[in-house]
C-alpha positions in Angstrom: 32.6 1.6 43.0 29.6 3.9 42.5 26.0 3.4 43.3 23.4 3.0 40.5 21.5 6.1 39.4 18.8 7.0 41.9 16.4 8.5 39.4 14.3 5.3 39.3 10.8 5.8 40.8 9.6 3.2 43.3 6.9 1.0 41.9 3.9 0.0 44.1 3.4 -3.3 42.2 6.9 -4.4 43.3 6.4 -3.1 46.8 9.5 -0.9 46.5 10.7 1.3 49.3 14.4 2.1 48.9 16.6 2.3 52.0 18.6 5.6 52.0 19.6 6.4 55.6 23.4 5.9 55.9 23.3 5.2 59.7 20.7 2.4 59.3 22.6 1.0 56.3 25.9 0.8 58.3 24.0 -0.8 61.2 22.6 -3.5 59.0 26.0 -4.2 57.4 27.5 -4.4 60.8 24.9 -7.0 61.8 25.5 -9.0 58.7 29.3 -8.7 58.8 30.1 -10.1 55.4 33.5 -11.7 54.9 35.5 -12.3 51.8 35.3 -16.1 51.8 31.5 -16.2 52.2 28.7 -16.7 49.6 25.9 -14.1 50.0 22.6 -13.8 48.3 20.9 -10.4 48.2 17.2 -10.4 47.4 15.8 -7.2 46.0 19.0 -5.0 45.8 17.0 -2.1 44.4 19.3 0.9 44.1 22.2 -0.9 45.8 22.0 0.6 49.3 23.3 -2.7 50.8 24.9 -4.1 47.6 27.6 -1.4 47.6 29.0 -2.7 51.0 28.3 -6.4 50.2 30.2 -6.3 46.9 32.9 -4.2 48.6 33.6 -7.1 51.0 34.9 -9.3 48.2 32.5 -12.1 49.0 30.8 -14.1 46.3 27.6 -12.2 45.8 24.5 -13.2 43.9 21.7 -10.6 43.7 18.1 -11.3 42.6 16.2 -8.4 41.2 12.7 -8.6 39.7 12.5 -5.0 38.3 14.3 -5.1 35.0 14.6 -1.3 34.9 17.0 -1.6 37.9 19.3 -4.2 36.3 21.4 -1.9 34.0 22.3 0.4 36.9 23.2 -2.5 39.1 25.4 -4.1 36.4 27.1 -0.8 35.6 27.9 -0.2 39.3 28.9 -3.7 40.4 29.1 -6.0 37.3 32.9 -5.8 37.4 33.2 -6.7 41.1 34.9 -10.1 41.6 32.3 -12.8 42.4 29.3 -10.7 41.5 26.4 -12.2 39.6 23.0 -10.7 38.9 19.8 -12.7 38.4 16.9 -10.9 36.8 14.3 -13.1 38.4 11.4 -13.5 40.8 12.7 -14.4 44.3 9.6 -16.5 44.9 10.3 -18.7 41.9 14.1 -18.7 42.1 16.0 -22.0 42.4 18.3 -21.3 45.4 19.8 -24.8 45.2 21.3 -23.8 41.8 23.7 -21.4 43.6 25.4 -24.1 45.6 26.8 -27.5 44.8 27.3 -28.9 48.3 25.8 -27.5 51.5 27.1 -30.2 53.8 29.9 -28.0 55.1 28.6 -24.9 57.0 31.3 -22.7 55.4 29.8 -23.5 52.0 26.2 -22.4 52.8 24.5 -19.3 51.6 24.0 -16.2 53.7 20.8 -14.5 52.5 20.0 -10.8 53.0 17.4 -8.4 51.7 15.0 -5.5 52.2 12.0 -7.7 51.4 8.9 -6.2 49.7 6.2 -6.3 52.3 3.7 -7.8 49.8 5.8 -11.0 49.4 7.7 -11.3 52.6 5.7 -14.1 54.2 5.5 -16.5 51.2 9.2 -15.8 50.5 10.2 -16.7 54.0 8.3 -19.9 53.7 10.1 -20.7 50.5 13.5 -20.0 52.1 12.6 -22.2 55.1 12.1 -25.0 52.6 15.7 -24.4 51.5 17.0 -24.1 55.1 19.6 -26.9 54.7 21.4 -24.7 52.1 21.4 -21.6 54.3 23.8 -20.5 57.1 21.8 -17.4 58.1 19.3 -14.8 56.9 19.1 -11.1 57.7 15.9 -9.3 56.5 14.3 -5.9 56.6 10.6 -6.6 57.2 7.5 -4.9 58.4 7.7 -4.8 62.2 4.5 -6.8 62.4 6.1 -9.6 60.5 9.2 -9.6 62.7 7.0 -9.7 65.7 5.2 -12.8 64.3 8.5 -14.5 63.5 9.8 -13.9 67.1 6.5 -14.4 68.9 6.0 -16.9 71.8 2.9 -18.9 72.9 0.1 -16.9 74.5 0.9 -13.9 72.3 -1.6 -12.9 69.6 1.3 -12.7 67.1 2.0 -16.5 67.7 0.9 -18.4 64.7 1.9 -20.4 61.6 4.8 -18.2 60.5 6.5 -18.0 63.9 6.0 -21.7 64.6 7.5 -22.9 61.3 10.3 -20.3 61.4 11.3 -21.3 64.9 11.0 -25.0 64.0 13.7 -24.4 61.4 15.7 -21.5 62.8 16.8 -19.5 65.8 15.0 -16.2 65.4 16.4 -12.9 66.7 14.8 -9.5 66.4 17.7 -7.0 66.1 16.4 -3.4 65.8 13.6 -1.3 64.4 13.9 1.0 61.4 11.7 4.1 61.1 9.8 5.1 57.9 12.0 8.1 57.2 14.9 5.8 56.5 13.2 4.9 53.2 12.2 6.6 50.0 9.3 6.7 49.6 8.6 6.4 53.3 6.3 3.4 54.1 3.3 3.9 56.3 4.5 1.2 58.7 7.4 0.6 61.0 10.1 -1.8 59.9 12.6 -4.0 61.7 15.7 -6.2 61.1 15.5 -9.9 61.9 18.2 -12.6 61.9 17.3 -16.2 61.3 19.9 -19.0 61.8 18.8 -22.4 60.5 19.3 -25.1 63.0 22.1 -27.6 62.1 20.4 -30.2 64.3 16.8 -30.3 65.5 16.5 -30.3 69.3 13.1 -32.0 69.1 12.0 -35.6 68.3 11.8 -36.7 64.7 8.9 -35.2 62.9 7.4 -35.4 59.4 7.6 -31.7 58.4 4.7 -32.1 55.9 2.5 -33.3 58.7 3.6 -30.6 61.1 2.8 -27.9 58.5 -0.7 -29.4 58.0 -1.3 -29.6 61.8 -0.2 -26.0 62.4 -2.2 -24.7 59.5 -5.4 -26.5 60.6 -4.8 -25.4 64.3 -4.9 -21.7 63.3 -7.5 -22.0 60.5 -10.0 -20.4 62.8 -8.1 -18.8 65.6 -11.1 -18.4 67.9 -12.0 -22.0 67.7 -10.5 -24.7 70.0 -8.2 -27.5 69.0 -11.1 -29.9 69.4 -12.8 -28.2 66.4 -9.8 -27.2 64.3 -8.1 -30.6 64.5 -11.2 -32.7 63.9 -10.3 -35.6 61.6 -6.6 -35.2 62.2 -6.3 -36.4 65.8 -8.8 -37.7 68.3 -9.7 -35.9 71.6 -8.5 -38.8 73.6 -5.1 -38.7 71.8 -4.8 -35.0 72.6 -5.5 -35.7 76.2 -3.0 -38.5 76.3 -0.4 -36.0 75.2 -1.4 -33.7 78.1 -3.0 -31.2 75.7 -6.4 -29.7 76.5 -8.7 -30.2 73.5 -10.6 -27.0 74.7 -7.4 -24.9 74.3 -6.8 -22.5 71.5 -3.8 -23.0 69.2 -2.1 -19.8 70.3 -1.5 -21.2 73.8 0.5 -24.2 72.6 4.3 -24.5 72.6 6.2 -25.5 69.5 7.0 -28.9 71.0 3.3 -29.6 71.6 2.6 -29.0 67.9 5.4 -31.5 67.1 3.9 -34.0 69.5 0.5 -33.6 67.8 2.1 -34.0 64.4 3.9 -37.2 65.5 0.7 -38.7 66.9 -1.4 -37.6 63.8 1.1 -38.9 61.2 -0.8 -42.1 60.3 -4.1 -40.1 60.0 -3.0 -37.7 57.3 
């Protein structure tokens, strides 16, 4: 099995930075540990740095590639691999549910991997979180700043909407950093690998996720303002105090469970 030709020039409009360091590639594959009876989805295979090893594991592999110029090379290299399917599509618009008939059994769920373009990483993660019930785990190469936001904790400046919603749905684990020289062309930022494992059962009280998203978004709408200001119209000051939450606090100081409590209390008001 050979890699696709590497003559393709990275395109800024697709946010392309192709992984090329063998040591880093092996470390990522080791973290993913693909098995023959699994169903993997690779987003943005690019020149096949990870695809070569994923396809070689004999798993069922669906790859999603937006750049049509990369498709012929990927098909030439991996099109004959058992269980391989290529989708020339936008990962932000792709219907992930179409890849799976029944996700009730954990062994049937998707394992999602990818070196995500930095310019779409946050909206793509939110889209995948909406499909968390279909997914067993996710391994992503992301800008280090984004990984820090995903894995952040209260009181940290990185704590915000992305980390709260990711941790509501998943266990988040920052694995290791990846230097710019591991890519071609080298990005101007540090990267990192993150693992997200969707929770099979929520450890928190029942919550309307739509309300939770609205509460979190409103809470961080203006980070320097207090909850009293940001949540005006969603929940009364007295109700916040009844929950043991200081209306004069800023959103970045609250625990995930406190946002859930606010969402549960605010449900009838939204």
